BAKE-77092 format. One record per atom (N, C-alpha, C): residue in three letters; x, y, z. Coordinates in steps of 0.05 Angstrom, whole numbers, plus 5000, padded with zeros to 4 digits. Layout:
<nodes>
AlaXYZ...
</nodes>
This chain:
<nodes>
Met904636653150Met904236403136Met903536183155Ile904736193179Ile904335973198Ile902936093223Arg900835953233Arg899536043258Arg899735813278Leu900835863301Leu901135663322Leu899235723345Phe897935523356Phe896235563379Phe897835603404Arg900235473405Arg901835513429Arg904735533420Ala906235693435Ala909035733428Ala910635483432Ala912135403411Ala913935173413Ala915435163387Pro917735033387Pro919235013361Pro917634833342Val916334953323Val914734803303Val915634883275Val916134683258Val916834743231Val914534643213Leu913634813195Leu911334743178Leu912234773149Leu912034553134Leu912934553106Leu910634473088Cys910634573064Cys908634493043Cys910234373020Ala910334103019Ala911733962997Ala909633902976Cys908934102960Cys906734072941Cys907733992914Ala906533782902Ala907233702875Ala906233912855Ile904434082864Ile903334282846Ile904034562859Ala906334582870Ala907034822885Ala906935072868Gln907535052843Gln907635292827Gln904835412823Gln902735242827Gln900035342823Gln898635392850Thr900035382872Thr898735422898Thr900135642913Gly898735742933Gly899835952951Gly898835902979Ser899736052998Ser898736023025Ser898636293038Asn896836323058Asn896636563074Asn895536493101Asp895136713117Asp894136663144Asp891136683146Ser889736753126Ser886836793128Ser885436523130Val883236533146Val881536293148Val879636293125Pro879236063112Pro877436063089Pro874636133097Thr873136263079Thr870436333083Thr868636123072Phe867335973090Phe865535753082Phe862735873076Arg861535773055Arg858835863048Arg856935773070Ser854935943076Ser852935873096Ser851335633087Arg850635463106Arg849135223100Arg847135173122Val845135003116Val843234933136Val844434713154Glu844434763180Glu845734573198Glu844134323200Leu845434103204Leu844233843210Leu843533833239Val841033783245Val840133763273Val840333473282Met841933423303Met842433153312Met840633103337Val839332863337Val837432793358Val838232513369Pro839632503391Pro840132243404Pro837632123415Val837231863413Val834931723423Val835831463437Val834931433462Val835431183476Val832631043479Val832530793470Val830030643471Val830330413490Arg828530393509Arg828530173529Arg825930023528Asp826029763533Asp823529613534Asp822229643561Lys820029493566Lys818529533590Lys820029443615Asn822229293611Asn823929203633Asn826229383638Gly826429603622Gly828629793625Gly831129723610His831029513594His833429423578His833629583552Ser836029653545Ser836529803521Ser835829643496Val834429763477Val833729623452Val835629713430Gly836829513416Gly838829583396Gly838429483369Asp836029373363Asp835529253336Asp833629413319Leu833129663325Leu831429833309Leu832829943285Arg831330003264Arg832430113239Arg831430403235Lys832530533216Lys831730803210Lys828730823204Glu827730613190Glu824830613182Glu823030593206Asp824030503229Asp822430463253Asp821830723267Phe823230943260Phe822931193275Phe821331393259Gln819831563273Gln818531793262Gln819432033278Leu820332243265Leu821332483278Leu819632723270Phe818832873290Phe817133113286Phe818433363297Asp818433563281Asp819533833288Asp817234023288Gln816534123312Gln814134303314Gln811634163304Gly811533903308Gly809233753300Gly809233663271Arg811233753256Arg811333683227Arg813333453224Pro812633253208Pro814433023204Pro816833113188Arg819133013195Arg821633073181Arg822932813170Asp824132843147Asp825632613136Asp828232583152Ile828832343160Ile831232273174Ile833432223154Ser835232423151Ser837332403131Ser839832263141Arg840232263167Arg842532123179Arg841531933200Phe842731693201Phe842031503221Phe844431333228Ser844931303254Ser847031133263Ser846431023290Ile847830813298Ile847430693324Ile850130693338Glu850330813361Glu852730813377Glu852530593398Lys854530423398Lys854530203418Lys856530273440Ser855930183463Ser857730243486Ser860230073484Ala862330193473Ala864830053470Ala867030253468Asp869430183477Asp871730363475Asp872530403446Arg873430643440Arg874430693413Arg877430663413Pro878530483397Pro881430463397Pro882730693382Val885130753390Val886730953376Val888730813358Val888830893333Val890530753314Val893330863315Ser895230683316Ser898030753317Ser898930803288Val900031043283Val900831113257Val903931133254Gly905231063274Gly908231073272Gly909530963296Pro911130753293Pro912530643317Pro914730833326Ser915430803351Ser917530973362Ser920130903348Ala921831113346Ala924331083331Ala926731093349Gly928830973340Gly931330993354Gly932731243345Pro935331273352Pro936731523345Pro936731583315Gly936531383298Gly936531433270Gly933931523258Gly931731503274Gly929131583264Gly927731363249Ser925231403242Ser923631213227Ser921531343211Asn920531213191Asn918331323174Asn916531083167Ser914131073179Ser912430833176Ser909830913164Arg908930773143Arg906330813131Arg904130733151Glu901930873151Glu899830823171Glu898730533168Arg898230413191Arg896930153192Arg895430113218Pro893229973218Pro891629933242Pro893229773263Ala892929853287Ala894329703309Ala892829763335Thr893129583353Thr891929623380Thr893629813395Pro892330023408Pro893930223422Pro895230103447Pro897330233456Pro898630143480Pro896630143503Ala896929953521Ala894929923543Ala894730163560Ser896830323562Ser896830553580Ser895430793568Ile894830783542Ile893331003530Ile890431003541Pro889531213553Pro886831213565Pro884631193543Thr882531043549Thr880331013530Thr877731103541Arg877731203566Arg875231293578Arg875731533597Phe874331753592Phe874631993608Phe872032063621Val872032113647Val869632193661Val870232443677Ala868632653672Ala868832903688Ala866632903708Tyr867332903734Tyr865432923755Tyr865133213763Val862733323760Val862333603766Val860533623791Phe861533763812Phe859933793836Phe859034083838Asp856434103842Asp855134373843Asp855334483871Asp857734593877Asp858134693904Asp856834973908Val855735083887Val854435343889Val851535313898His850135103887His847235073894His846734863915Ala848634683920Ala848134463939Ala848634553968Glu847034453986Glu847434494014Glu849634314025Ala850734384048Ala853134244058Ala852633944061Ala850333864073Ala849833584077Ala849533434051Asp848233554031Asp847833424005Asp850433393990Leu852133603992Leu854733593979Leu856533373991Ala856333354017Ala857933144031Ala857032864023Asp854432824022Asp853432564013Asp854232493985Ala854132683967Ala854932643939Ala857932583937Arg859432733953Arg862332693953Arg863032413963Asn861832323985Asn862432063996Asn861731843976Ala859331873963Ala858431673944Ala860331663920Ala861131883910Ala862931893887Ala865631763894Asp866631823917Asp869131713926Asp869031413926Lys866931303937Lys866631013938Lys866330893910His864731023893His864230923866His866830923850Ile868331143851Ile870831163835Ile872830953844Lys873130923870Lys875030723880Lys874330443870Glu871730383867Glu870930113859Glu871030073829Thr870930283814Thr870530243785Thr872830353767Leu874630523778Leu876630643761Leu878630433751Arg879030423724Arg880830233712Arg883430373703Ser885430223696Ser888030333688Ser887730503663Thr885730443646Thr885330603621Thr883330823625Asp882430873650Asp880531083655Asp881931333666Arg880731563661Arg881731813673Arg879231953684Ala879532043709Ala877332183723Ala878332463730Ala876532653730Ala877132923738Ala875033023757Ile875733213774Ile873833333793Ile873633633787Phe871233713781Phe870734003775Phe868434103793Thr868334363797Thr866334483814Thr865134723798Thr862534773804Thr861235003790Thr862335273800Ser863535273824Ser864735523834Ser867535573821Gly868735363809Gly871335383798Gly873535353818Leu872935273843Leu874935253864Leu875334953870Gly877934883876Gly878534613885Gly878234403864Met879134453840Met878734263818Met881234103812Leu880833863801Leu883033673795Leu882733583766Asp884833613750Asp884733533722Asp884833233720Phe884433133696Phe884232843691Phe886732693701Thr886132483716Thr888332323727Thr887232043734Ser889031853738Ser888331593747Ser889331543776Asp890231753789Asp891331743816Asp889031753836Leu888331533848Leu886131523867Leu886531693892Ala888931723901Ala889531883924Ala888932183918Lys889732273895Lys889232553887Lys886232603884Ile884832403873Ile881932433869Ile880532443897His881332273915His880232273942His880632543956Asp883132643954Asp883732893967Asp882033123955Ala881733123929Ala880133333916Ala877233323924Leu876133083927Leu873433043935Leu872933143963Phe874733083981Phe874333164009Phe875233444015Ala876133583995Ala876633873998Ala874134033989Leu872133903979Leu869734043970Leu868234173993Gln867134403989Gln865434534009Gln863434713995Pro861134764007Pro859134933994Pro860035223990Arg859235333967Arg860035613961Arg857535783955Ser855235703966Ser852735833960Ser852736123969Arg851436293953Arg851036573960Arg848236613972Gln846836393978Gln844236393991Gln841836473973Leu842336623952Leu840236683932Leu837736793946Gly837936983963Gly835637113974Gly834436973999Gln835736754007Gln834636614030Gln835036754057Thr836736954057Thr837137104082Thr835837384080Glu834437434058Glu833137694054Glu830337694067Cys829237934068Cys826437964077Cys824938104054Pro823237954041Pro822337674045Pro824437474033Thr824337224043Thr826037014031Thr824936964003Met826836893985Met825936863957Met827836683942Thr826736513925Thr828336343908Thr828736483881Tyr830736393867Tyr831336493840Tyr828836453822Tyr827436233826Tyr825036173810Tyr822936393814Gln822436463839Gln820336663845Gln821336943836Ala823836993838Ala824937253829Ala824537283798Asp824937063784Asp824537063755Asp821637113748Leu819836993763Leu816937043759Leu816237333763Ile817437453784Ile816737733790Ile818037923770Gln820637893765Gln822038093749Gln821738053718Asn821837803709Asn821837753680Asn819137683670Lys817437543686Lys814837463676Lys812537623687His813237813704His811238003715His808837853727Asp809437643743Asp807337483755Asp806337623780Gln803837713779Gln802737863801Gln802337693826Ala801537443822Ala801137273846Ala803737223861Ala805937193846Ala808537163859Ala809337413874Leu808837643862Leu809437893875Leu807737943900Asp805137873898Asp803337903921Asp804237733944Leu805037483939Leu806037303960Leu808537423973Ala810437523957Ala812837643969Ala812137893985Thr810138043976Thr809338283990Thr808138214017Asp806338004017Asp805137914043Asp807237834063Glu809337694054Glu811437614072Glu813037854081Ala813538044063Ala815138274070Ala813838444092Met811138454091Met809738614111Met810038484139Val810438214140Val810738084166Val813638094175Cys815438014157Cys818237984166Cys819538264172Ser818438474160Ser819638744165Ser817938904185Asp815738774195Asp813938914214Asp813039184203Asn812439184177Asn811539434164Asn808739394152Pro806739524163Pro804039474153Pro803439614127Asp805239784117Asp804739934092Asp805239744068Arg803139674054Arg803439484032Arg805039594009Lys804839844003Lys806339963981Lys809339943986Thr810140004011Thr812939984018Thr813939704017Ala812239514027Ala812939234027Ala813239123998Met811539223980Met811739133952Met814339233940Met815139483945Met817739583936Met820039423947Gln819739343972Gln821839183985Gln822038903971Ala819738793965Ala819638533951Ala820938543924Arg820238763909Arg821438793882Arg824538823884Ala825438963905Ala828339003908Ala829738743913Val828538573931Val829638313936Val829638143911Ala827438153896Ala827338003871Ala829538083852Gly830038343850Gly832038433832Gly834838333840Arg835438353866Arg838038253875Arg838337953872Thr836237813878Thr836337513875Thr836637433846Leu835337583828Leu835537523800Leu838337563789Val839537783797Val842337833789Val844237613798Thr843937533823Thr845637323833Thr845137063819Gly842536993815Gly841936753802Gly842836743773Asp842536973759Asp843536983731Asp846536933729Met847937053748Met850837023748Met851636733753Glu850236593771Glu850936323777Glu850136133754Thr847836193741Thr847036023718Thr849036063696His849836303690His851736353669His854436213675Thr855336233700Thr857836103708Thr857635793704Thr855435683713Thr855035393711Thr855035303682Leu853435433665Leu853335353637Leu856035393623Ser857435603630Ser860035653618Ser862035423626Leu861935343651Leu863635123660Leu862934873644Leu860434803642Leu859634553628Leu860434573599Arg860134803587Arg860834833559Arg863934783555Asp865434903573Asp868334873571Asp869134583576Leu867734443594Leu868434163600Leu867733983576Val865534043562Val864833893538Val867033933517Arg867934183514Arg870134233495Arg872634083503Arg873134083529Arg875533943539Arg875233643534Leu872933533540Leu872533243536Leu872533163506Ser871733353489Ser871633283460Ser874433223449Ala876533303464Ala879233243455Ala880232973466Ala878632843482Ala879432583494Ala878732353476Pro880532153474Pro879931913458Pro878031733473Gly876531573458Gly874831373470Gly872231483481Gln871231373502Gln868731453515Gln869131713530Arg867031883529Arg867232143542Arg864632183557Ser864832223583Ser862432263599Ser862832493619Leu860632623624Leu860532843644Leu858332773664Ile858932753689Ile856932683710Ile856732923729Leu854333033730Leu853733273746Leu852333193771Ala853533243794Ala852233203820Ala851133463830Ser848533503830Ser847433763835Ser844533733845Pro843633933861Pro840733943867Pro839134053845Gly840434123823Gly839034253800Gly839434553801Phe839134673779Phe839334963777Phe837435063756Leu836435303760Leu834435413742Leu835735543718Ile834535493695Ile835335633670Ile832935803661Thr833236063662Thr831136243654Thr831136273624Asp829136403613Asp828936433584Asp831336563572Asp832636743587Asp835036883576Asp837336693571Tyr837336453584Tyr839536273581Tyr838836013567Arg836436003555Arg835635763541Arg837335713517Arg838135923503Arg839835883479Arg842535773487Asp843635873510Asp846235763519Asp845935473526Glu843735393538Glu843335113544Glu843134943519Ser841735053499Ser841434903473Ser844134873460Glu845735073460Glu848435063448Glu850134863463Leu849934843489Leu851334653505Leu850534363497Met847934323494Met847034053485Met848033983458Glu847934173439Glu848734133412Glu851734063411Arg853334203426Arg856134153427Arg856733873438Ala855333803459Ala855733533471Ala855033313452Ile852733353438Ile851833143419Ile853933103397Arg854933323386Arg856833303363Arg859533203372Ala860133243398Ala862733143408Ala862432863421Asn860132743419Asn859632483431Asn860232473461Val859532693475Val859832713504Val857132663516Ile856932453533Ile854432393546Ile854432543573Val852332693578Val851932843603Val849832703619Ser850632623644Ser848732493662Ser848632653688Ala846632603705Ala846332763729Ala845332593752Val846332663776Val845332543801Val844232773818Asp841732753826Asp840532953843Asp841732923871Ala843333113879Ala844733093904Ala842933113928Arg840433193924Arg838533213947Arg837432933955Gly837732743938Gly836532483943Gly833532503944Leu832332373963Leu829432383966Leu828832613985Tyr827332813976Tyr826833053992Tyr823933123992Val823033264013Val820233344016Val820333634026Ile818533804015Ile818334084023Ile815834114040Phe816334214065Phe814134254084Phe813534554086Pro810934634087Pro810334914091Pro811335014118Gly812235264118Gly812935394144Gly815535294156Asp817435194139Asp819935094150Asp822235294148Asp821535554144Asp823635754143Asp822536004157Leu823336244149Leu822536484162Leu819536534160Ser818136374144Ser815336414140Ser813636324164Gln814836224186Gln813236124208Gln811536344220Arg812136604215Arg810536814226Arg808236894207Ile808236804183Ile806136874164Ile803736694168Ser801536754155Ser799136604158Ser799436324145Ala797636144153Ala797735874142Ala797335874112Ser795536034102Ser795036044073Ser797436144058Thr798736344069Thr801136454056Thr803436254057Ala803636104079Ala805735904081Ala805235674061Leu802735604057Leu802035394038Leu802735484009Ala802035734003Ala802535843977Ala805635863972Lys807135943993Lys810035953990Lys811235683985Ala810135483999Ala811135203995Ala810635113966Glu808335193955Glu807735113927Glu809835233908Tyr810635483913Tyr812635603896Tyr815335463900Gln815935383924Gln818335233929Gln818334963915Arg816034833915Arg815834573900Arg816234623870Ala814934833860Ala815234893832Ala818134953825Ser819535093843Ser822335163839Ser824034903838Ala823434723857Ala824934473858Ala824534303832Leu822034303822Leu821534153798Leu822934283774Ala822934543773Ala824234683751Ala827234643751Thr828434653774Thr831434613775Thr832134323770Glu830434133780Glu830833853774Glu830533803744Gly828633953732Gly828133913703Gly830533983686Thr832234163695Thr834634233680Thr836433993678Leu836733843699Leu838433603699Leu837333393680Ala834733363680Ala833433163662Ala833733253633Glu833533503627Glu833833603600Glu836633543589Leu838633603605Leu841433553596Leu841933253591Ala840833083608Ala841232793605Ala839632693581Asp837132773578Asp835532683555Asp836732763529Ala837833003527Ala838833113502Ala841332973492Thr842832843510Thr845432723503Thr845532423506Gly843232303515Gly843232013519Gly844231923546Gly844432113564Gly845432053591Gly843231963610Gly844031903634Gly842131813655Gly841632023675Phe839232013688Phe838532203709Phe837532043733Tyr838932063756Tyr838231913780Tyr837232113801His834732063811His833532253830His831532113847Asn830632253868Asn828632153887Asn829531893900Asn832131873906Asn833231633919Asn835731713935Asn835831623960Asn838131693977Asn840631523973Asp840431313957Asp842731133952Asp844331253930Leu846031453936Leu847531593916Leu849731433904Val850731233919Val852831053907Val851530903884Glu849130803887Glu847730673866Glu847230873843Gly846631123851Gly846131323831Gly848531373812Phe850931393824Phe853331423808Phe853831173791Arg853230943802Arg853630703786Arg851830693762Arg849330773765Arg847430763743Arg848130963721Val848631213729Val849131413708Val851831373695Asp853731243709Asp856331193697Asp856230963677Ala854030803678Ala853630593658Ala852330703634Arg853830743612Arg852730863588Arg850630673576Pro848630793563Pro846630613549Pro848030433529Glu847130193527Glu848430003509Glu848130093480Tyr845930223474Tyr845430313447Tyr844330593448Ile845330773431Ile844231043427Ile843831083397Tyr841331133390Tyr840731193362Tyr841231493357Ile842531563335Ile843031843328Ile841431893303Leu839332053305Leu837732143283Leu838532423274Gly838732463249Gly839532733239Gly837632823217Phe836933073217Phe835233183195Phe836033463189Ser835633543164Ser836233823156Ser833633963150Pro832834153167Pro830434303163Pro830834513141Gln830334443116Gln830934623094Gln829334883094Asp826934873106Asp825235113107Asp825535263133Leu827735213148Leu828135333174Leu828735633171Lys827235793186Lys827736073187Lys829936133207Leu831836303200Leu834036373218Leu833036593237Asp831236513255Asp830036713273Asp830636663302Gly832136453308Gly832936393335Gly830736283353Lys828436193341Lys826236093358Lys826535803365Phe825235723387Phe825335453397Phe823535273381His824535033375His823034833360His822834573377Ala820434503384Ala820034253399Ala820334013382Leu821633803392Leu822133553378Leu820533323391Arg819733143374Arg818332903384Arg819132663367Val819732443379Val820432203365Val818631973373Thr817531823354Thr815831593360Thr816931353346Ile816131113355Ile816730863342Ile814230783326Arg814630713301Arg812330623285Arg811030383297Asn808430363295Asn806930143306Asn807429883291Ser809229723301Ser809929473288Ser809229233306Gly807829283328Gly807129063345Gly809229013367Arg811629123363Arg813829073382Arg814129313401Ser812929543393Ser813529793407Ser812029833433Asp810129643439Asp808629673464Asp810529663488Gly810329863504Gly812029873528Gly814730003524Tyr815330083500Tyr817930223495Tyr817930493509Gln820130563521Gln820530823533Gln822730963518Leu822231203509Leu824131353493Leu825331593509Gln827931613509Gln829331843520Gln830332013497Val829232253494Val829632413469Val830232693476Arg831832823460Arg832333103461Arg829733253458Arg829133453474Arg826533573475Arg826233803454Gly828333903444Gly828034113424Gly830734253418Tyr830634443400Tyr833034593392Tyr832134883385Tyr834135053383Tyr833635333375Tyr834535373346Ala832935493330Ala833735563303Ala836135753304Pro838035713286Pro840435893287Pro839636173277Lys841336363285Lys841236633274Lys843436663253Pro843136853235Pro845236893215Pro847936933228Ala849836763220Ala852536763233Ala854636853214Asp856836953224Asp859137033209Asp860536783199Ser860736743172Ser861736503161Ser864736453168Val866236663171Val869036633178Val869336523207Glu867736643225Glu867836543253Glu866736263255Gln864736203238Gln863735923239Gln865835733229Ala867335813208Ala869435643198Ala871535583219Lys872435793233Lys874335763255Lys873335573276Arg870835603284Arg869635433304Arg869435143295Asp868635093270Asp868434823260Asp871134683260Ile873134823251Ile875834703249Ile876934643277Arg876534833295Arg877534803323Arg876134563336Glu873534543333Glu872034323345Glu872834053333Ala873434053307Ala874233803294Ala876933713305Leu878733903310Leu881333833321Leu881033713349Leu879333823365Leu878933723392Leu877233473394Ser876033403373Ser874433153372Ser876232913368Arg875132673370Arg876632433363Arg875132273341Asp873032393329Asp871632263308Asp873232263282Glu873332043268Glu874732033242Glu872732103220Leu873632273201Leu872032353178Leu873532283153His872132213132His873432113108His872332233082Asp871332483084Asp870432623060Asp872632663040Ile875032713050Ile877332763033Ile879432553039Pro880432403019Pro882532203023Pro885032333033Val886132233055Val888532333067Val890332103076Asp892832113069Asp894831913077Asp896532033099Leu896631903122Leu898032013146Leu900331833153Glu902631963159Glu905031833169Glu906231983192Thr907931853208Thr909431993228Thr912431913226Gln914132103233Gln917032053234Gln918032153261Val919531983274Val920632043300Val923732023299Thr925032233307Thr927932233309Thr928732303338Lys930132123351Lys930932173379Lys933932203380Ser934832443385Ser937732503386Ser938832513414His937032563434His937932573462His936032403478Ala936932343502Ala935332163520Ala932632293528Asn932632553530Asn930232683540Asn928732853520Ser929432823495Ser928032983474Ser927932823448Ala925932893432Ala925632763406Ala924032953388Ala924432913362Ala923033073342Ala920932893329Leu918432983330Leu916232843317Leu915333013292Val915232883270Val914233013245Val911732873236Val909633023234Val907032913223Val907032973193Val906732763178Val906832793148Val904132713137Ala903032873120Ala900432813108Ala900532873078Arg898932723063Arg898632773035Arg895632773029Val894632983017Val891833023013Val891132972983Asp889332792978Asp888432742951Asp886332952944Val887033132925Val885333362919Val883433312896Arg883333062886Arg881533012864Arg878633012872Ala878032952898Ala875332942907Ala874133212915Leu875633422913Leu874733682922Leu872733802902His871133982911His869234122894His870334402889Tyr871334452866Tyr872634702859Tyr870634902848Gln871435152852Gln869935372840Gln871435462815Arg870035502793Arg871335592768Arg871635892768Val874135992767Val874636282766Val876736322745Asn876036472724Asn877936542702Asn879236292691Gly877636072687Gly878735832675Gly880435662694Arg880535732719Arg882135572738Arg880235442759Asn881235232772Asn879835102793Asn880835212820Val879035342834Val879735492858Val878535352883Asp880235322902Asp879335222929Asp881535282949Thr880835272974Thr882735322996Thr882635093016Leu884934973022Leu885134763042Leu886134883068Thr884934803089Thr885934863116Thr886834593128Ile889334583136Ile890434333148Ile891434393176Val890634243195Val891434283223Val892434023234Ala894734023247Ala895833793261Ala896033863291Gly895233673308Gly895433723337Gly896633473351Val898033513373Val899133303389Val897933323417Phe896833103427Phe895633093454Phe897232893471Asp897432953497Asp898832773515Asp897032543523Arg898032363540Arg896532123546Arg894032173562Asp893732413574Asp891332483588Asp889432653572Gly890032683545Gly888232823528Gly888633123527Arg890733223538Arg891233513537Arg892733583511Leu891833803499Leu893133903474Leu895834013481Ile898033893470Ile900733993476Ile901434213457Asn900934173431Asn901634363411Asn900134303386Ser899834513369Ser898534473343Ser899534673323Ala899134613298Ala900034793277Ala897934793254Glu897635013242Glu895535043221Glu896735183196Lys895735093173Lys896635213148Lys894235223128Asn894035443114Asn892035473093Asn893535473066Ile892435323047Ile893635293021Ile891535373000Asp892135592986Asp890335692965Asp891135552939Met889135442925Met889635302900Met888035442878Lys889535502856Lys888435622832Lys889635462808Leu888335242801Leu889635042784Leu888335042756Glu889935052736Glu888935012709Glu888134712706Asp886334662687Asp885334392683Asp887634192678Lys889434262661Lys891534072654Lys893434022678Ile893834222694Ile895534182718Ile894134012738Leu891534062741Leu889933892760Leu889933602751Ala889633552725Ala889533282714Ala892233142717Met894433292712Met897133172712Met898233142740Arg897933342756Arg899333352782Arg897633282806Ala895033332804Ala893333292828Ala893433002839Pro893632792822Pro893732522833Pro895832482854Ser898032622852Ser900132592872Ser899532742898Gly897532912897Gly896533042922Gly898233272931Ile897433382953Ile898833602966Ile900033502992Gly902533552996Gly903933463020Gly903933673042Phe904133573066Phe904033743090Phe905833623111Lys907433793124Lys909133693146Lys908933893170Ala908733783194Ala908833943218Ala910633813238Gly912633963248Gly914533843266Gly914033933295Phe914433753314Phe914033813342Phe916433703358Asp917433853377Asp919433763396Asp918033653421Leu918633403427Leu917133263449Leu919133123468Thr918233073492Thr919732913511Thr918632623509Pro920132433520Pro919132153519Pro916332123531Gly914731963519Gly912031923529Gly910231813507Lys907631783514Lys905631683495Lys903931913487Tyr903431943461Tyr902032173450Tyr899932073430Val897832243427Val895832203406Val896132423386Val896232353360Val896432543338Val893732573326Arg892932823320Arg890432883307Arg890933063282Leu889832983259Leu890133133235Leu887333203224Val886933453217Val884333543207Val884833693181Val883233633160Val883433763134Val880633863127Arg880434103117Arg877834203108Arg878234393084Asp876334373065Asp876434553042Asp874234763043Ser874634983030Ser872735213033Ser870435183014Glu870735072990Glu868635072971Glu866534862976Gly867434612979Gly865534392984Gly864934353014Gln866434483031Gln866134453060Gln866434163068Met868234023055Met868733743061Met870933723082Met870833513098Met872733483119Met873933203120Ala876433193130Ala877732943136Ala879032973164Ala878932763179Ala880132763206Ala881232483212Arg883732473220Arg885132223226Arg886432233253Asn886532003266Asn887731973292Asn890131783291Gly891931813309Gly894231633311Gly895531643338Ala897031433346Ala898431423371Ala901331393366Val902931533382Val905831523379Val907031483407Asp908931293408Asp910331223433Asp913231293430Ile914131493446Ile917031573446Ile918331473471Pro920131273469Pro921331153493Pro923331343506
</nodes>
């Protein structure tokens, strides 16, 4: 009957006014498949680089694969902290029960979370040190009491969770060191992940011929057939290593977006990296990362850790090869650098973030990307004729010619992948979980939220989250003369640093006759979840979803236990 995400003393009660007509079980409701809403963040700047914030829905044109789409959702996000609403004052030994009311959150509740990710796998030692020093200076100058910063690495080593302790942040930064596996740079022939992908996945004969020419020189083997086999072997090993590192990097970023989605207020991820290549096999993972970040209001920005760099022919083991081969190899290296840099730009463009590159002033770089755009337009459309084939769809957004758009620069998501048929049960689980970890409030279903705190000992207290759901707005299915629907209700408690402490979930099956629905439904369905907590400041999150109409409600609150 009760499913807990983490073990703790939790009591879950259903005080239903229509209890005789309802039941509960552990199954997750099966939501009907639907066409997903494609979200497209757009940042518009004038010719001076200033953010433009006075455009309307009618000013935008959105194209999907060159076809115009109707913009069904439109909103403007302004750069401002999101307050957390207090839903229950702290209680003394006798406890309290307070109806929800807006209030300013305690000053110590964080309102801004920034995850700094250092690409210690792809960055060289000097570049990583420069990025570390710049970030350390930037964080010391800008971190506020309501900010939380975290240090993460693509290798997964030497990481620091969200904190406001500058000393811990400094120590974590100066413990960073490169973890590169060289990606074929010590092989014969030397090879980048980009060239290996061309040889192995795209069957590029020119790339293979270049590697073969170099293999004949570096191995002192005049036999071209043997050298070609050697080049293919190096390409295979380099590709395996590169695939593993790309998968690890994307997985880390995805997990961080999920982690940030549980944080209140502003959520940013800043990636300090020389860039990394995403091959065709990982484009869908990249698209899903972007989609998750957009829906969670997580802005991803990037600083190119290389600063201003130039690639010269013959600056590696190729000094023994001919000038023409060295020039050709340098061209592949330039193409590789552009492709890896392009990944950083794609992530920033897709989420409304900034991308700082071709400049050695990395302190300024961190300052710029940490400054969120003043305005971000969110365009949404539902491609009703979309085939569930998993193919890429290019997006384009323009401003209608109104005389004001001259010189406008648009930062736009470049595309998305059509979904493939998904398991509705798994999709339901994912939607509910993501809603719990988000901080966005939803009001499809009217929900009344209260908290009760009873403190019996100095170091412990009981928090009870009380909710009442108005079921009149639900879309029921008629089955044998009854109104059928299933509610999933989840309550979660997060600590002051945004970490999920505990959560509880309950499913309520409703099979209501018309007269019962008319008489009893106005009083709603009650829900209680109890949590044992120590003194501190907490954020409460309540999520409600129904199976038939796929409607959702989500509410936030802050609780202070002295």
